LUMTI-160014 format. One record per residue (C-alpha): residue in one letter; x, y, z. Coordinates in pm, 1 decimal, padded with zeros to 6 digits. Layout:
<atoms>
+------+----------+----------+----------+
| rest |       px |       py |       pz |
+------+----------+----------+----------+
|    A |        X |        Y |        Z |
...
+------+----------+----------+----------+
</atoms>
This chain:
<atoms>
+------+----------+----------+----------+
| rest |       px |       py |       pz |
+------+----------+----------+----------+
|    M |  00708.4 |  00673.2 | -05008.3 |
|    Q |  00949.8 |  00381.1 | -04985.6 |
|    G |  01173.0 |  00580.6 | -04758.9 |
|    T |  00894.0 |  00639.9 | -04509.7 |
|    R |  00931.3 |  00414.1 | -04208.7 |
|    I |  00684.0 |  00372.7 | -03930.0 |
|    R |  00844.0 |  00404.5 | -03588.5 |
|    R |  00710.5 |  00151.3 | -03348.1 |
|    P |  00687.7 |  00252.0 | -02982.5 |
|    Q |  00974.3 |  00106.3 | -02783.9 |
|    M |  00972.9 | -00003.5 | -02424.1 |
|    N |  01184.4 |  00187.2 | -02175.7 |
|    P |  01533.7 |  00031.0 | -02206.1 |
|    I |  01587.6 |  00054.5 | -01829.8 |
|    I |  01285.4 | -00167.5 | -01770.2 |
|    V |  01413.2 | -00417.1 | -02029.5 |
|    R |  01761.3 | -00428.7 | -01876.3 |
|    E |  01638.4 | -00460.3 | -01517.1 |
|    A |  01384.0 | -00728.8 | -01606.7 |
|    R |  01642.9 | -00939.4 | -01786.2 |
|    T |  01898.9 | -00917.4 | -01508.5 |
|    R |  01654.8 | -00953.1 | -01218.0 |
|    M |  01492.9 | -01273.9 | -01341.9 |
|    R |  01817.8 | -01455.8 | -01415.5 |
|    G |  01909.3 | -01748.5 | -01197.3 |
|    A |  01700.3 | -01942.8 | -00950.0 |
|    R |  01678.5 | -01677.2 | -00676.3 |
|    P |  01362.5 | -01490.5 | -00793.0 |
|    Y |  01174.6 | -01816.3 | -00838.8 |
|    V |  01286.3 | -01947.4 | -00501.1 |
|    V |  01169.1 | -01622.7 | -00336.5 |
|    L |  00832.9 | -01649.7 | -00512.5 |
|    T |  00791.5 | -02011.2 | -00401.7 |
|    V |  00886.2 | -01933.2 | -00042.3 |
|    F |  00651.4 | -01634.6 | -00034.2 |
|    L |  00354.8 | -01836.9 | -00157.3 |
|    A |  00439.6 | -02117.4 |  00085.0 |
|    L |  00451.2 | -01873.8 |  00378.8 |
|    L |  00123.0 | -01718.4 |  00270.1 |
|    A | -00036.7 | -02062.7 |  00253.2 |
|    L |  00102.8 | -02150.1 |  00596.5 |
|    A | -00040.2 | -01824.4 |  00732.6 |
|    G | -00379.4 | -01926.6 |  00597.8 |
|    V | -00351.2 | -02267.9 |  00762.2 |
|    G | -00251.4 | -02103.5 |  01091.1 |
|    I | -00551.2 | -01868.9 |  01081.7 |
|    F | -00781.5 | -02162.3 |  01012.2 |
|    Q | -00633.5 | -02355.2 |  01305.1 |
|    L | -00681.6 | -02050.1 |  01529.5 |
|    M | -01047.9 | -02034.6 |  01438.8 |
|    A | -01088.8 | -02409.2 |  01481.7 |
|    Q | -00927.9 | -02387.8 |  01826.1 |
|    Q | -01178.2 | -02121.9 |  01932.0 |
|    A | -01460.4 | -02345.3 |  01811.4 |
|    R | -01334.2 | -02628.4 |  02033.5 |
|    F | -01395.9 | -02411.8 |  02340.7 |
|    G | -01768.2 | -02394.3 |  02276.0 |
|    G | -01792.7 | -02126.8 |  02008.8 |
|    V | -01997.4 | -02159.4 |  01692.6 |
|    L | -01776.5 | -02134.3 |  01385.9 |
|    L | -01962.2 | -02045.0 |  01068.2 |
|    S | -01826.5 | -02095.7 |  00718.5 |
|    A | -01861.7 | -01723.3 |  00645.5 |
|    Q | -01647.3 | -01643.1 |  00950.5 |
|    V | -01374.2 | -01871.6 |  00819.2 |
|    G | -01374.6 | -01690.5 |  00485.1 |
|    Q | -01367.2 | -01348.3 |  00649.2 |
|    G | -01087.7 | -01447.0 |  00887.0 |
|    L | -00873.8 | -01591.8 |  00608.0 |
|    F | -00931.1 | -01288.2 |  00389.2 |
|    K | -00833.9 | -01046.0 |  00664.2 |
|    G | -00527.5 | -01241.4 |  00775.7 |
|    L | -00388.5 | -01304.8 |  00426.3 |
|    A | -00443.7 | -00943.8 |  00323.2 |
|    F | -00252.4 | -00811.7 |  00625.2 |
|    V |  00036.1 | -01053.6 |  00567.5 |
|    E |  00072.4 | -00941.6 |  00206.0 |
|    L |  00043.0 | -00571.4 |  00295.4 |
|    L |  00317.3 | -00618.5 |  00554.7 |
|    L |  00536.6 | -00759.4 |  00278.6 |
|    V |  00460.9 | -00465.2 |  00050.1 |
|    V |  00528.2 | -00196.9 |  00310.8 |
|    F |  00870.3 | -00327.5 |  00407.6 |
|    L |  00993.1 | -00457.7 |  00071.2 |
|    A |  00896.1 | -00168.7 | -00159.6 |
|    P |  01137.1 |  00086.6 | -00003.3 |
|    A |  01414.5 | -00173.3 |  00005.9 |
|    L |  01379.2 | -00240.2 | -00367.6 |
|    T |  01393.0 |  00128.6 | -00467.4 |
|    S |  01614.3 |  00298.8 | -00206.8 |
|    G |  01928.5 |  00191.8 | -00395.4 |
|    A |  01804.9 |  00253.3 | -00750.2 |
|    I |  01971.2 |  00595.5 | -00796.7 |
|    S |  02232.0 |  00594.4 | -00521.3 |
|    G |  02352.8 |  00253.3 | -00640.9 |
|    E |  02426.2 |  00400.7 | -00983.7 |
|    R |  02627.0 |  00677.8 | -00817.7 |
|    E |  02820.9 |  00435.1 | -00601.2 |
|    G |  02893.7 |  00218.9 | -00905.5 |
|    L |  03014.4 |  00524.2 | -01101.0 |
|    T |  02758.8 |  00457.9 | -01376.2 |
|    Y |  02528.2 |  00749.5 | -01300.9 |
|    D |  02706.4 |  00989.0 | -01539.8 |
|    M |  02681.4 |  00735.4 | -01823.1 |
|    L |  02311.2 |  00694.7 | -01749.3 |
|    L |  02256.2 |  01070.4 | -01775.6 |
|    A |  02455.9 |  01078.0 | -02100.8 |
|    T |  02198.3 |  00854.5 | -02270.9 |
|    P |  01910.6 |  01010.0 | -02471.0 |
|    L |  01673.3 |  00918.4 | -02187.1 |
|    R |  01518.3 |  01209.2 | -02002.0 |
|    P |  01523.6 |  01213.1 | -01620.3 |
|    E |  01150.4 |  01131.6 | -01617.1 |
|    Q |  01212.0 |  00822.4 | -01829.5 |
|    V |  01491.4 |  00712.3 | -01599.1 |
|    L |  01267.0 |  00775.4 | -01301.1 |
|    W |  00971.7 |  00569.2 | -01423.6 |
|    G |  01200.9 |  00302.9 | -01564.2 |
|    K |  01372.7 |  00256.3 | -01229.6 |
|    L |  01043.3 |  00259.4 | -01039.7 |
|    V |  00864.2 |  00011.0 | -01264.6 |
|    A |  01168.1 | -00215.8 | -01288.5 |
|    A |  01217.1 | -00224.1 | -00912.3 |
|    L |  00850.2 | -00285.8 | -00830.9 |
|    S |  00765.7 | -00522.1 | -01116.4 |
|    Y |  00885.2 | -00823.1 | -00921.1 |
|    L |  00681.6 | -00713.6 | -00621.0 |
|    F |  00377.0 | -00690.1 | -00847.3 |
|    V |  00446.6 | -01049.6 | -00952.0 |
|    L |  00435.0 | -01153.7 | -00585.9 |
|    I |  00109.1 | -00965.8 | -00528.8 |
|    F | -00079.1 | -01112.6 | -00823.1 |
|    A |  00071.8 | -01458.3 | -00777.4 |
|    A | -00105.5 | -01464.9 | -00440.5 |
|    V | -00449.3 | -01418.3 | -00600.7 |
|    P | -00508.5 | -01796.9 | -00626.7 |
|    V | -00432.2 | -01825.3 | -00255.7 |
|    F | -00683.9 | -01549.7 | -00182.4 |
|    S | -00944.1 | -01725.7 | -00397.0 |
|    V | -00969.2 | -01994.9 | -00129.0 |
|    V | -01182.7 | -01756.5 |  00078.1 |
|    F | -01461.8 | -01784.3 | -00179.4 |
|    V | -01492.8 | -02153.6 | -00095.7 |
|    F | -01601.4 | -02061.4 |  00257.0 |
|    G | -01803.0 | -01753.5 |  00158.5 |
|    G | -01854.9 | -01436.8 |  00359.1 |
|    V | -01638.1 | -01223.5 |  00126.8 |
|    E | -01757.8 | -01051.2 | -00188.2 |
|    P | -01536.7 | -01046.1 | -00500.4 |
|    L | -01549.0 | -00665.3 | -00486.3 |
|    A | -01371.6 | -00675.7 | -00148.6 |
|    L | -01085.4 | -00871.8 | -00307.6 |
|    V | -01062.6 | -00615.0 | -00588.4 |
|    K | -01049.4 | -00332.9 | -00331.2 |
|    A | -00774.3 | -00509.8 | -00136.5 |
|    L | -00565.5 | -00569.5 | -00450.8 |
|    T | -00611.2 | -00206.8 | -00560.2 |
|    L | -00494.8 | -00086.5 | -00219.7 |
|    L | -00194.0 | -00321.9 | -00232.1 |
|    V | -00090.0 | -00196.4 | -00576.4 |
|    M | -00130.9 |  00171.5 | -00483.8 |
|    T |  00059.2 |  00119.8 | -00157.3 |
|    T |  00339.2 | -00053.9 | -00347.6 |
|    I |  00373.1 |  00237.7 | -00590.3 |
|    F |  00364.3 |  00500.3 | -00315.0 |
|    F |  00620.1 |  00336.2 | -00087.4 |
|    G |  00835.4 |  00257.0 | -00390.3 |
|    A |  00828.0 |  00625.1 | -00490.3 |
|    L |  00921.1 |  00713.0 | -00132.8 |
|    G |  01227.2 |  00489.5 | -00149.8 |
|    L |  01322.9 |  00627.5 | -00490.9 |
|    F |  01298.2 |  00982.6 | -00354.7 |
|    S |  01534.2 |  00891.6 | -00069.5 |
|    S |  01772.7 |  00730.9 | -00318.4 |
|    A |  01786.6 |  01047.4 | -00531.2 |
|    L |  01814.2 |  01275.1 | -00228.6 |
|    L |  02112.9 |  01098.7 | -00069.9 |
|    Q |  02437.9 |  00981.6 | -00224.5 |
|    K |  02478.1 |  00657.1 | -00028.1 |
|    T |  02245.4 |  00358.8 | -00045.0 |
|    T |  02279.3 |  00290.3 |  00326.9 |
|    R |  02170.7 |  00641.7 |  00419.6 |
|    A |  01889.3 |  00635.6 |  00164.8 |
|    T |  01759.8 |  00306.2 |  00305.4 |
|    V |  01769.4 |  00436.6 |  00663.1 |
|    V |  01583.7 |  00755.2 |  00568.2 |
|    A |  01326.7 |  00560.8 |  00363.5 |
|    Y |  01246.1 |  00325.1 |  00651.6 |
|    A |  01237.8 |  00614.4 |  00897.6 |
|    L |  00970.8 |  00780.5 |  00682.7 |
|    V |  00784.4 |  00449.5 |  00657.6 |
|    L |  00783.3 |  00404.4 |  01035.6 |
|    L |  00668.4 |  00764.6 |  01077.5 |
|    L |  00375.2 |  00708.9 |  00840.5 |
|    L |  00284.9 |  00385.6 |  01016.8 |
|    G |  00328.5 |  00490.5 |  01378.8 |
|    A |  00234.7 |  00858.1 |  01402.8 |
|    P | -00128.2 |  00822.3 |  01281.3 |
|    L | -00193.4 |  00529.4 |  01515.7 |
|    L | -00045.1 |  00715.9 |  01811.6 |
|    L | -00253.7 |  01027.9 |  01745.2 |
|    A | -00571.1 |  00826.8 |  01688.7 |
|    S | -00523.1 |  00621.6 |  02006.8 |
|    V | -00486.7 |  00927.6 |  02234.7 |
|    W | -00734.6 |  01153.4 |  02054.7 |
|    G | -01021.5 |  01081.0 |  02289.3 |
|    Q | -00822.7 |  01194.3 |  02595.1 |
|    F | -00799.3 |  01553.5 |  02468.2 |
|    T | -01153.7 |  01602.9 |  02334.7 |
|    T | -01448.5 |  01777.8 |  02499.2 |
|    P | -01632.9 |  01578.2 |  02616.1 |
|    P | -01371.3 |  01303.7 |  02655.4 |
|    G | -01400.3 |  00987.6 |  02455.0 |
|    Q | -01484.2 |  01138.9 |  02115.4 |
|    P | -01371.1 |  00919.0 |  01823.8 |
|    P | -01072.7 |  01045.1 |  01623.4 |
|    P | -01143.1 |  01191.6 |  01278.4 |
|    P | -01066.4 |  00963.0 |  00984.4 |
|    L | -00824.9 |  01229.5 |  00856.9 |
|    L | -00566.9 |  01106.1 |  01108.3 |
|    V | -00539.4 |  00764.6 |  00944.8 |
|    Y | -00570.3 |  00857.7 |  00578.6 |
|    L | -00201.3 |  00777.5 |  00518.3 |
|    Q | -00200.3 |  00459.0 |  00728.6 |
|    P | -00219.4 |  00160.3 |  00489.2 |
|    F | -00309.3 | -00091.2 |  00760.0 |
|    S | -00599.8 |  00124.1 |  00876.1 |
|    A | -00717.0 |  00146.6 |  00514.2 |
|    L | -00698.2 | -00232.1 |  00484.2 |
|    T | -00896.0 | -00259.8 |  00808.0 |
|    A | -01170.8 | -00057.0 |  00642.3 |
|    V | -01167.7 | -00296.6 |  00345.5 |
|    T | -01160.3 | -00624.8 |  00537.2 |
|    T | -01388.7 | -00541.1 |  00832.4 |
|    I | -01743.6 | -00656.8 |  00778.7 |
|    T | -02006.8 | -00417.0 |  00911.6 |
|    P | -02256.2 | -00612.1 |  01123.7 |
|    S | -02614.9 | -00532.7 |  01207.2 |
|    P | -02680.3 | -00394.0 |  01560.1 |
|    D | -02794.4 | -00728.4 |  01699.8 |
|    Q | -02479.4 | -00900.5 |  01570.7 |
|    A | -02228.2 | -00648.5 |  01704.9 |
|    M | -02066.7 | -00873.5 |  01964.6 |
|    H | -02083.8 | -01170.2 |  01729.7 |
|    F | -01852.5 | -01014.0 |  01473.6 |
|    F | -01638.0 | -00775.6 |  01679.4 |
|    G | -01603.2 | -00989.7 |  01990.0 |
|    Y | -01568.8 | -01362.2 |  02028.0 |
|    G | -01699.5 | -01446.9 |  01682.5 |
|    D | -01419.0 | -01269.1 |  01498.3 |
|    P | -01106.1 | -01481.7 |  01550.6 |
|    L | -00871.8 | -01192.7 |  01468.7 |
|    S | -01046.1 | -00912.7 |  01657.8 |
|    G | -00869.7 | -00994.1 |  01982.8 |
|    L | -00522.7 | -00946.7 |  01840.4 |
|    P | -00361.7 | -00629.9 |  01983.9 |
|    F | -00229.6 | -00524.9 |  01643.4 |
|    L | -00574.9 | -00517.4 |  01485.1 |
|    T | -00726.4 | -00349.4 |  01789.9 |
|    L | -00479.8 | -00062.2 |  01749.0 |
|    L | -00601.1 | -00015.0 |  01391.2 |
|    W | -00966.6 |  00036.8 |  01484.1 |
|    P | -00944.6 |  00405.2 |  01597.2 |
|    G | -01046.1 |  00626.3 |  01308.5 |
|    V | -01198.5 |  00332.8 |  01117.8 |
|    V | -01437.0 |  00138.5 |  01341.4 |
|    Y | -01685.4 |  00338.5 |  01551.3 |
|    F | -01896.7 |  00196.5 |  01830.7 |
|    G | -02210.1 |  00407.1 |  01863.8 |
|    P | -02557.3 |  00364.3 |  02009.4 |
|    A | -02673.2 |  00193.7 |  01688.6 |
|    G | -02382.3 | -00049.2 |  01692.4 |
|    P | -02041.6 | -00050.5 |  01524.6 |
|    S | -01989.0 |  00115.0 |  01189.1 |
|    V | -01694.6 |  00114.7 |  00949.6 |
|    V | -01578.0 |  00431.5 |  00775.2 |
|    P | -01436.4 |  00360.6 |  00423.7 |
|    T | -01108.3 |  00544.8 |  00481.3 |
|    Y | -00939.2 |  00341.1 |  00208.4 |
|    R | -01097.1 |  00571.3 | -00052.5 |
|    A | -00909.8 |  00875.1 |  00079.2 |
|    T | -00595.2 |  00663.1 |  00115.6 |
|    L | -00600.1 |  00579.1 | -00255.8 |
|    I | -00645.1 |  00943.7 | -00355.9 |
|    F | -00378.1 |  01080.8 | -00122.9 |
|    Y | -00132.0 |  00807.8 | -00218.7 |
|    A | -00179.8 |  00892.6 | -00587.4 |
|    L | -00124.9 |  01263.2 | -00520.2 |
|    L |  00183.4 |  01206.9 | -00303.8 |
|    T |  00329.2 |  00964.0 | -00557.8 |
|    V |  00316.9 |  01230.2 | -00829.6 |
|    L |  00469.0 |  01491.9 | -00595.1 |
|    L |  00750.5 |  01255.9 | -00493.4 |
|    S |  00813.8 |  01168.0 | -00858.5 |
|    W |  00835.6 |  01535.9 | -00950.9 |
|    A |  01086.8 |  01603.3 | -00670.9 |
|    T |  01286.6 |  01291.1 | -00762.5 |
|    A |  01306.9 |  01394.0 | -01128.8 |
|    H |  01462.7 |  01727.5 | -01024.9 |
|    L |  01698.9 |  01567.5 | -00774.4 |
|    M |  01834.9 |  01341.8 | -01047.9 |
|    L |  01963.8 |  01638.5 | -01248.4 |
|    P |  02340.2 |  01702.6 | -01218.4 |
|    G |  02302.6 |  02081.4 | -01191.1 |
|    R |  02041.3 |  02355.5 | -01163.6 |
|    R |  01809.4 |  02100.5 | -01016.5 |
|    W |  01515.7 |  02325.3 | -00940.9 |
|    R |  01513.6 |  02521.7 | -01265.2 |
|    P |  01167.9 |  02499.6 | -01432.4 |
|    R |  01149.0 |  02237.9 | -01707.0 |
|    W |  00887.9 |  02146.3 | -01967.5 |
|    S |  00825.5 |  01818.0 | -01788.4 |
|    D |  00699.2 |  02016.1 | -01489.8 |
|    L |  00394.2 |  02102.7 | -01696.6 |
|    G |  00304.8 |  01734.9 | -01724.0 |
|    F |  00343.5 |  01682.6 | -01349.6 |
|    A |  00135.7 |  01995.3 | -01281.3 |
|    L | -00144.2 |  01875.2 | -01509.8 |
|    L | -00142.6 |  01533.8 | -01343.5 |
|    I | -00157.5 |  01686.9 | -00995.6 |
|    L | -00436.8 |  01918.6 | -01109.6 |
|    A | -00631.7 |  01623.2 | -01250.9 |
|    I | -00602.8 |  01425.5 | -00925.4 |
|    A | -00696.8 |  01730.7 | -00716.4 |
|    L | -00994.6 |  01803.3 | -00942.7 |
|    A | -01111.7 |  01441.1 | -00920.3 |
|    A | -01076.3 |  01452.8 | -00542.0 |
|    Y | -01287.1 |  01769.0 | -00530.4 |
|    V | -01558.3 |  01632.5 | -00760.0 |
|    W | -01577.4 |  01303.4 | -00569.4 |
|    R | -01535.7 |  01453.8 | -00222.7 |
|    D | -01869.1 |  01310.8 | -00110.2 |
|    W | -01738.3 |  00964.0 | -00200.7 |
|    W | -01413.7 |  00966.8 | -00000.4 |
|    Q | -01463.9 |  01239.7 |  00262.6 |
|    V | -01701.5 |  01042.8 |  00484.5 |
|    A | -01762.5 |  01173.2 |  00837.4 |
|    P | -01822.5 |  00918.1 |  01116.3 |
|    P | -02116.0 |  00946.7 |  01356.1 |
|    R | -02037.5 |  01153.7 |  01663.7 |
|    M | -02072.2 |  01009.8 |  02010.5 |
|    G | -02255.7 |  01180.0 |  02292.9 |
+------+----------+----------+----------+
</atoms>
């Protein structure tokens, strides 16, 4: 039995290589410091905005300060995730081809799936560091109150899932196209389509309904991350407090950007405004689309006979089946219908 050796599980070598090279030098630490400083400045700016409204005769409650800071900081960080995740992954595969190292990478014992997940995790690991490094900044909202810890957990979960999905989208573009520039352009075009098309459809939905003015279905904004974050960060008021929270009392409600995100999420009915938890469907659909994009990327990375069935397809199929089955079992949890008007 002396010859028997226990093989310890080894970490993906691509993740090890990327982590060692990415964190060398002062640049990653400078970026982290600047990001946290900008996030803190955004929090100070939101607080000053609320204080300015209070100077004009409004009553500023401590809970409103906490809610305003939570909403503003969450949107700033989601904006970072949406536009940085594709940039970090759109050159992961095409960059290897341009550097003439792609053939050597395929010659290693690593399977395409291992290369895929290694590239994705390595590219997004630094972005995960930025997300979780901002948790202490977010914890300031608990000093003012008005925000439950569960809301912070929901926001962080949405940020992580959005990071993975948009990173997989950039990696798919990188495997599909040979040039990094083209892959980046296509990735951001898809990002803008996912961001703009749902908002455009939701904003004009009421003009084509019978009778006019019907609220858009939440299905239109399931893939819109900012609408999902609106569902997480918007506090549902009681009927007698409707104008207090959604009008003058909410320091961020008057911003045009947030107003555009209300269709499909916030409904104003006879009993007052109500918030539909669309973020639940967003998490499920993002998970499903991430697996589909990963499956397509794994085939696009092959040098030949790309779409020939492989044993790894069975794993992807089982994962897709598991997500679809969970979505069906929990359909009453995420498929929430809003109240109809009229």
